[in-house]
C-alpha positions as CSV (number, residue, x, y, z in Angstrom):
1,M,73.2,87.2,48.6
2,L,71.9,89.2,45.6
3,Q,68.1,89.2,45.5
4,T,66.2,90.0,42.3
5,I,63.1,92.2,42.7
6,Q,60.2,91.3,40.5
7,S,58.2,94.1,39.0
8,P,54.5,94.0,39.7
9,Q,53.8,93.0,36.1
10,S,56.4,90.2,36.0
11,H,54.9,88.9,39.3
12,I,51.5,88.8,37.8
13,V,52.8,87.1,34.6
14,S,54.6,84.5,36.6
15,A,51.6,83.9,38.8
16,L,49.2,83.5,35.9
17,A,51.6,81.2,34.1
18,R,51.7,79.0,37.3
19,V,47.9,78.8,37.3
20,R,47.8,78.0,33.6
21,Q,50.4,75.2,34.2
22,E,48.4,73.7,37.0
23,W,45.2,73.7,34.9
24,Q,47.2,72.1,32.0
25,D,48.5,69.4,34.3
26,A,44.9,68.7,35.4
27,A,43.8,68.6,31.8
28,Q,46.2,65.8,31.1
29,G,47.1,66.9,27.6
30,D,43.7,68.1,26.5
31,S,43.4,71.7,25.3
32,L,42.3,74.1,28.0
33,L,39.7,75.4,25.5
34,S,37.9,72.1,25.6
35,I,38.0,71.7,29.4
36,D,35.0,72.6,31.6
37,G,36.2,74.4,34.6
38,N,34.9,75.7,37.9
39,V,34.9,79.5,37.8
40,G,35.0,79.7,41.6
41,L,38.1,77.5,41.9
42,M,39.7,79.5,39.1
43,L,39.2,82.8,40.9
44,A,40.4,81.1,44.2
45,D,43.5,79.9,42.3
46,L,44.2,83.5,41.0
47,V,43.8,85.3,44.4
48,S,45.9,82.6,46.0
49,V,48.8,82.6,43.5
50,L,48.9,86.4,43.5
51,G,49.5,86.3,47.3
52,L,46.7,88.7,48.1
53,P,45.9,89.4,51.7
54,V,42.8,87.7,53.2
55,E,40.9,91.0,53.1
56,S,41.4,91.4,49.4
57,Q,40.6,87.7,48.8
58,V,37.3,88.2,50.6
59,E,36.5,91.3,48.6
60,I,37.3,89.6,45.3
61,L,35.6,86.3,45.9
62,G,32.8,87.6,48.1
63,A,32.3,86.3,51.6
64,D,30.2,83.2,50.7
65,L,32.7,81.9,48.0
66,F,35.6,82.7,50.3
67,R,34.1,80.6,53.1
68,E,33.3,77.8,50.6
69,V,36.8,77.7,49.3
70,Q,38.2,77.7,52.8
71,T,36.0,74.8,53.8
72,L,37.0,72.9,50.6
73,S,40.7,73.7,51.3
74,N,40.4,72.5,54.9
75,T,38.7,69.3,53.7
76,T,41.4,68.5,51.1
77,D,44.2,69.3,53.6
78,Q,42.9,66.7,56.0
79,T,43.0,63.9,53.4
């Protein structure tokens, strides 16, 4: 089967478009410019959708935010 290989730029564009779409869905039709957002969750969304390794995620988010996001993620996974 033929596989297409995404360039790094197209991977980033695709990942950022997915994050934007998720935020638009959450905004329920409101403009993203009028939505108050959580910067920590936005950063967590970005490192997640880019598929970065855990070490890079910790470096980008910082150890404290990384732990908070993991705790939040584990809490929402259990519901």
